[in-house]
MIDOVEX-335111 format. One record per residue (C-alpha): residue number from 1; residue in three letters; chain; x, y, z. Coordinates in pm, 1 decimal. Example, Ala and Ser with C-alpha at 12.3 -4.5 7.8 and 13.67 -1.06 7.14 Angstrom:
2
+-----+-----+----+----------+----------+----------+
|   i |  aa | ch |        u |        v |        w |
+-----+-----+----+----------+----------+----------+
|   1 | ALA |  A |   1230.0 |   -450.0 |    780.0 |
|   2 | SER |  A |   1367.0 |   -106.0 |    714.0 |
+-----+-----+----+----------+----------+----------+
end
This chain:
91
+-----+-----+----+----------+----------+----------+
|   i |  aa | ch |        u |        v |        w |
+-----+-----+----+----------+----------+----------+
|   1 | MET |  A | -19945.8 |   1276.8 |   -296.6 |
|   2 | PRO |  A | -20205.5 |   1515.0 |   -403.0 |
|   3 | CYS |  A | -20533.7 |   1463.7 |   -595.4 |
|   4 | PRO |  A | -20453.1 |   1584.1 |   -944.4 |
|   5 | VAL |  A | -20798.1 |   1748.9 |   -969.2 |
|   6 | CYS |  A | -20860.4 |   1904.6 |   -630.6 |
|   7 | GLY |  A | -20502.3 |   1899.1 |   -459.0 |
|   8 | GLU |  A | -20636.2 |   1697.0 |   -164.5 |
|   9 | GLU |  A | -20342.5 |   1503.9 |    -18.7 |
|  10 | PHE |  A | -20357.5 |   1115.3 |     -9.4 |
|  11 | GLU |  A | -20153.6 |    951.0 |    263.1 |
|  12 | PHE |  A | -20042.8 |    620.2 |    132.4 |
|  13 | THR |  A | -19857.7 |    372.5 |    381.1 |
|  14 | PRO |  A | -19587.2 |    171.1 |    266.2 |
|  15 | GLN |  A | -19837.6 |   -118.2 |    289.6 |
|  16 | ASP |  A | -20092.7 |     63.0 |     59.3 |
|  17 | LEU |  A | -19818.7 |    131.8 |   -192.5 |
|  18 | LEU |  A | -19749.5 |   -245.7 |   -229.4 |
|  19 | GLU |  A | -20130.4 |   -312.5 |   -275.3 |
|  20 | LEU |  A | -20199.6 |    -60.6 |   -532.8 |
|  21 | HIS |  A | -20144.0 |   -182.4 |   -890.3 |
|  22 | GLU |  A | -20144.9 |     -2.6 |  -1235.3 |
|  23 | GLY |  A | -20519.4 |     11.1 |  -1350.2 |
|  24 | ASP |  A | -20676.1 |     18.6 |   -991.4 |
|  25 | ILE |  A | -20913.5 |    287.7 |   -938.3 |
|  26 | ILE |  A | -20929.9 |    502.3 |   -618.2 |
|  27 | GLY |  A | -21182.8 |    783.2 |   -521.6 |
|  28 | CYS |  A | -21090.1 |   1103.4 |   -383.5 |
|  29 | ASP |  A | -21299.0 |   1174.8 |    -91.7 |
|  30 | SER |  A | -21280.4 |   1553.8 |   -134.9 |
|  31 | CYS |  A | -21400.5 |   1604.4 |   -499.0 |
|  32 | ASP |  A | -21519.8 |   1253.5 |   -572.4 |
|  33 | THR |  A | -21308.9 |   1211.9 |   -899.4 |
|  34 | GLU |  A | -21231.1 |    872.0 |   -985.5 |
|  35 | LEU |  A | -20862.5 |    817.9 |  -1032.7 |
|  36 | GLU |  A | -20681.2 |    566.7 |  -1213.4 |
|  37 | VAL |  A | -20347.7 |    423.6 |  -1063.8 |
|  38 | ILE |  A | -20032.9 |    453.5 |  -1306.1 |
|  39 | GLY |  A | -19708.6 |    273.4 |  -1223.9 |
|  40 | GLN |  A | -19661.4 |    107.0 |   -885.8 |
|  41 | GLY |  A | -19460.7 |    165.2 |   -560.1 |
|  42 | GLU |  A | -19226.6 |    451.6 |   -589.1 |
|  43 | THR |  A | -19349.4 |    536.2 |   -943.6 |
|  44 | LEU |  A | -19719.0 |    555.6 |   -852.8 |
|  45 | GLU |  A | -19915.0 |    823.8 |  -1014.4 |
|  46 | LEU |  A | -20281.4 |    908.6 |  -1019.2 |
|  47 | THR |  A | -20470.3 |   1049.8 |  -1330.1 |
|  48 | PRO |  A | -20851.7 |   1137.4 |  -1356.9 |
|  49 | LEU |  A | -21046.0 |    843.4 |  -1509.3 |
|  50 | GLU |  A | -21179.5 |    877.6 |  -1850.7 |
|  51 | TYR |  A | -21516.0 |    807.1 |  -1954.7 |
|  52 | PHE |  A | -21590.1 |    711.5 |  -2314.5 |
|  53 | THR |  A | -21938.1 |    630.6 |  -2488.4 |
|  54 | LEU |  A | -22023.2 |    520.0 |  -2828.7 |
|  55 | CYS |  A | -22262.3 |    714.6 |  -3051.1 |
|  56 | PRO |  A | -22549.5 |    456.1 |  -3159.4 |
|  57 | ARG |  A | -22590.7 |    625.0 |  -3479.2 |
|  58 | CYS |  A | -22270.8 |    679.5 |  -3622.2 |
|  59 | GLU |  A | -22075.5 |    460.7 |  -3393.3 |
|  60 | THR |  A | -21803.7 |    738.5 |  -3280.1 |
|  61 | ASP |  A | -21628.5 |    668.7 |  -2961.4 |
|  62 | PHE |  A | -21599.4 |    989.2 |  -2789.7 |
|  63 | GLU |  A | -21489.9 |   1107.9 |  -2420.8 |
|  64 | LEU |  A | -21750.1 |   1243.8 |  -2177.8 |
|  65 | SER |  A | -21650.2 |   1572.0 |  -2007.6 |
|  66 | GLU |  A | -21678.1 |   1588.9 |  -1626.4 |
|  67 | GLU |  A | -21970.2 |   1839.2 |  -1647.6 |
|  68 | VAL |  A | -22164.0 |   1599.3 |  -1856.9 |
|  69 | LEU |  A | -22080.9 |   1319.8 |  -1610.0 |
|  70 | LEU |  A | -22190.7 |   1511.7 |  -1292.4 |
|  71 | LYS |  A | -22516.3 |   1630.1 |  -1470.9 |
|  72 | GLY |  A | -22609.2 |   1303.4 |  -1646.1 |
|  73 | GLY |  A | -22895.4 |   1303.7 |  -1896.6 |
|  74 | THR |  A | -22839.9 |   1347.3 |  -2294.6 |
|  75 | VAL |  A | -22513.0 |   1391.8 |  -2475.4 |
|  76 | GLU |  A | -22435.7 |   1510.3 |  -2819.2 |
|  77 | CYS |  A | -22203.4 |   1321.7 |  -3049.8 |
|  78 | PRO |  A | -21931.8 |   1576.8 |  -3164.2 |
|  79 | HIS |  A | -21920.5 |   1385.9 |  -3503.0 |
|  80 | CYS |  A | -22294.4 |   1354.0 |  -3628.8 |
|  81 | TYR |  A | -22445.2 |   1566.9 |  -3367.8 |
|  82 | TYR |  A | -22698.3 |   1302.4 |  -3274.0 |
|  83 | LYS |  A | -22833.8 |   1352.1 |  -2895.4 |
|  84 | PHE |  A | -22861.5 |   1044.0 |  -2700.9 |
|  85 | GLU |  A | -22877.5 |    918.8 |  -2335.7 |
|  86 | PRO |  A | -22591.0 |    673.2 |  -2283.7 |
|  87 | ASP |  A | -22614.2 |    400.8 |  -2032.8 |
|  88 | TRP |  A | -22494.1 |    557.7 |  -1710.4 |
|  89 | GLN |  A | -22455.4 |    234.7 |  -1543.1 |
|  90 | GLU |  A | -22101.9 |    110.2 |  -1453.2 |
|  91 | ASP |  A | -21981.1 |   -225.5 |  -1615.3 |
+-----+-----+----+----------+----------+----------+
end
């Protein structure tokens, strides 16, 4: 199964397919993208994990682009244009 971002092949054993469950997160060793497992077993798919943040001023929930995630620092709310630094720590 290829990584949907870089195309690097994942090789899953039958045991791996049994142990992966919908909602699990795995990382691509080639491009470092975090991928969410959708489906299970033969219907397993991988999709890039989306990251969202909440604007502290207007409380708009918006997705952070991959470029912003790689760079870190401040972001700008697309609704009110407030610039702030999100909590970059994972929950």
